[in-house]
N, C-alpha and C positions, 0 to 999 in steps of 0.2 A: 390524346393530342387533338388540337382544334383543326377542323377541316371545313372549308367553305363548300357549298353544294357543287360548284364546278369541279373542284379538285376531287370530290367524292365520286362524281360521275366518271371522271377520267380514270380514277383508281379502279372502279368497277369494270369499265371497258377493258382495261389492261388485264384484269384478273380473268374476265370472260375469254379474252383472246388466248391467254395462257392455257386455260382449261380446255378450250376448243382444240388447241394444238396437241394436247395430251389425251384427247378423247375422254375427258372427264366431266363434260357438261351433263346436266340432268337429262336423261333420255325418257321421254314419255311415249310409250307405244301402246295406246289403249286398244283393248280387244272388246268385241261384242259377243255376248252369248247368243247361241243360235235359238231359233224358235222352238227347237226340240227341248232346250233347257227350260223354257217357259212351260211347255206341256208337262215336263217331268215335275216341275215345281207345283203345278196345279194338281197333278195326280197325287202328290204327297199329302194333300189335305184329306184324302180318303184312306184311313188305316186299313192295311191288309196284313194278315198274319204271315203270309209267305214272304213279305219283304224282309222279315227278320231272319230268314234262313238263307245262307249262302250256298248255292249249289252250282255256281258258275256265273259268268258275267251277265249282267242284266242291262236293260235299256239305259238306265242312268249312268252306268259305267262308260258307255260310249258317248252319251250326251255331255259328260263332264269334260271331255277332251276335244269336243267339236266347237271351234270358235270362228268368228268372222273378224277380219281387220280391213280397214279402208286401204285403198290402193296406195295412198301416200304413206301410210304407216308401214305397209308391206315393203315398199321400196327403201324406206329408211332402215328398216329391220334387216333387209337383204344386204344392203351396202354398209351397214354399221354406221349410219349417219346420225349425228347428234340431233336432238330435238329440244326446242326451247319451250314447248308447250303450246305452240300456236296452231296445232292441228284442229281443224273444224270437224266435229263428229256429231251426227244426229243420234244421240243415245236412246231416243225413243223408237228408232227404226229396228224392227226385227224381221223385215221382209227379206226372205232368203232369195228372192228374185232380183234384188238390188245388184246390178252388174258392177257397181263400184266397190263391192265388198269381196274380199278374197276368203274362200273357205279353207281353213287350216285344221290340221290335227295337232294338238299340243302335246309334245313329248318332254317338255322342259319344266313341268309343274312339280310341286311337292305333295300333291293330293294323292298319295300312293295307293290308298284303298278306295278312292272315289267316294269317300264318306261326306264330302262337302255337298254332294247332290243326292245322297241316299235319302229315300223317302222318310225313313224313321228319324234321321237327324233333322231334316227339314221340319217334320211334324213336331218334334220336341221343341225346336226353336220357336215355332209359331205359338205353341201352347204356353211356353214359358213367357213369351212376350205378352200374350193376351192376359195371363194371370198376374204377372208381376211388373210389366212395363219395361222400359229401357233405361240404361245408364246405371252407374254405380252409386249415385246419390251422395257420394263423399269418398274420401280416402279410406283405406282399410283401418287406419288408426282411429278414425272418428266414427263413421257410421256406415261405411261401404262394405263391411265384411258380414256376410249373411250365413245362415245355416246351410245354404246351397253351396257356398264356397267351401265350407267345412266338409260337406259331404263329398265334394269333388276331391279335396285334399286327401281325405281318408281313403277314397277309392284309388287314387294314384299311389299313395303310400303302400297300399296292399299290392298293387300291380308290381311295384318296384321292390317288394319285400323289405320295406323300411318302416321304422316306427313313426315317422312324421313326414309331412310334406308341406311346403309353403308355395302358394300361388303367386305368380308375378304377371304383369301385363303382357309380356312377350318373352320368348326364349332369350332374346338379346339382353333384356333387362335382368333375367335370371342369372346369366353369366356375370354381368356387371355386379349384381348383388353379392354373389359368392366371393368374388375377388376382393371387393371393398370390405366385406364382413370379416374375411380371414385376415386381411391386413389390419383392420381396426382392433383386433384382439391384442396385437402387439402393443399398441398405444395404451389400451385399457389396462393391461397387466403392468406395464412399466410406469404409467402415470406421467409420462413425458415422451419427448421424441426419442424413439428407440435407438440404441447404439447399433452399429453394423451387425454385431454378433447376435443381437436380440431380434433382428428382423426375420421374416419368413422367407426361406429360399423356395422359389417357385420354379419348377421344371416344366417347360411347355414344349409340346411337339411343334416343329417348325411350320406345319401346315394346319395348325389349329384355326378355328373360326375367328373372324374379325372381332366378334363380341368378347371372346376370351382375351384376345390381344388388347383390346381397348380397356377391359377391366383390369388387366395386369398393369397397363400404363398408368391408369388412374391410381392404383395402389402404390405404384412406384413414386408418382408425384407427391403422394401423401407421406412418403418416406417410410413405408411400412414393409416393403418387400424388396428382394433382390432376385432378378430373373435370370434363369439359365435356359437357353433354347437348345434342345437336342435335335439331331437330324431325324427326319421323318421316319417314325417307326423303327429307329435304330436303337435297339436295347443295349448293345455294347457301349455305344456312346453315352446313353443315359446312365448306365451303371458306372461308367468312368467319372461322369460329372458328379453323381451322388457320392461316390467314394472319396473324391477330392474335397467335397464340401464339408467344412467344419461347423457350419451352422446347425443348431439343434432342431429348429423347427423347419420341416421340409414338407413340400406339397408337390405332387405330380398331377397335372391336368392334361387331358387329351380328348379329342373327339373320339367317340367309339366307332363311328362309321364316317369316313371322310367322303363327303358328297361329290367333290370335284373328280376324284379318281376312283371312287367306289370301293376302296379298300378298308378293311377293319384294322383298328389298333390291335396289337398283339396282347390282348388282355390277360391271357394265361401267363405270359412272360412278365407282364407288369405286376401281376399278383405275386410272383416269385421274388421280384425286386422289392416289393412292399414288405415281404417277410424279412428280407435281408437288411433293408435300410429304414424301415419303420416310418414311412411317410404317409401323409394324408392323401388318399387316392380319390381323385375326382374325375368323372367322365361327363362329357356332353353327349347325351344319348338322343339328340334331336332327330336324327335320320333313322334310328333303329327302333325307337319306341312304337309299339303297336304293329311293327313289321317283323321283327326278329324274335325268336324264342317261341316255345310251345304255347304260351299264354299271351304273347305279344309284349312280354316284359322288357324286350330290348336286347342289346348285345350282351349285357352281363348275364341275362338268363340263358342266352344261346351258348355262351362260353362257360356256363355253370360257375360263376364267380360273384353272384349277387352279394353274398355276405362279406366279400373282400373289398367291395366298393363303398367308400365312406359317404360320398355325396354323388347323387345322380341328377344331372340337370337335363331338362327336357322341354319340349314345346308341344302345343296343341294345334299348331298351324300347319302341320305337315300331314302325317297319316291320320290324325284325328279329324282333319277337315274343318277345324274351327279357328280359334285364336287364343293366345295366352301362353304362359310359360310356367314352369314349376321347378322346385328344388326338393328332391326326396332324400332324406337323411336319417341318421339316428336322432333320438329325441334331444339329447344334450347339445347336438350341433344346431338344431332348429332354434333353440333359445338364443343363439348368437346371431340370428339373421335380421334383426331390426335395422335395415339400412334405408337410405334415401329412396331407392327404387321400390321397396316394399311398403314403406310408410306413407310417402307423399304422392305416389303415383295413383291417378284415377283413370 
């Protein structure tokens, strides 16, 4: 529809007012790393063998959670006030004597192993940048997929005890990729818009991550899936939904470790339901990867059910201390993964 600038401005103001009342405005609460972080970063340039051995918390573990925030940011944070991004911050200042900065200990991050500031990780990042430069240089489909990407995929596949692994820009995009790829199989096989009975029945835990929910919604809009939401970790409810469903293609997806409440999905019970109902079993292992299991393989390793999980979605931005996402799966499932998020994303 056609809209003149004045009408557009009024529309934006009305939208902002509504978002403000719902406390949904973008909230910018920038933090500053302490000077100790800078010292730790500089020390990472000098390789030390003992850095590779964990025998207890080290200096960088403490440094990784020590942050400074401006007084205005602290007050907005304390009172849950929205921010429009107008905060003035001197990002060059690392002077700990600055009275305007509040010193805080961060307990809300996802850097579970403090690897984001580990000297070995920092050193590897520096060396890789010096040798190979920055940026993907293109999408994975064209020229952005390198031997290093392949090496990382192979390592993650081995960690997850799967035949194959596919890298994604983020864990969010990995979940989106899985849902759209599973849905696209239906259209591919039917060669037309699928009938209701031909669609994929997706069973999703009520507290699954937003990226799973968005992926499901997209697949629904494409007309490829029908969604059934079961009560959080309620296996009796899920069993009943599966038993009543007459659709042949079924998929169950769940977070393995729910970060908001800290509880695990009942993976052992889900495995038993998989044997009974023969569904595709998918877990989002974002918060358990590198943390749970003897080898850091995640929740499936901890519950000894790796072979029963068909697809394992994960992220590198939490315990790994970096950025990126991945999908670990059986080989024949990986062939079905060329989606928008994996082909065109740079």
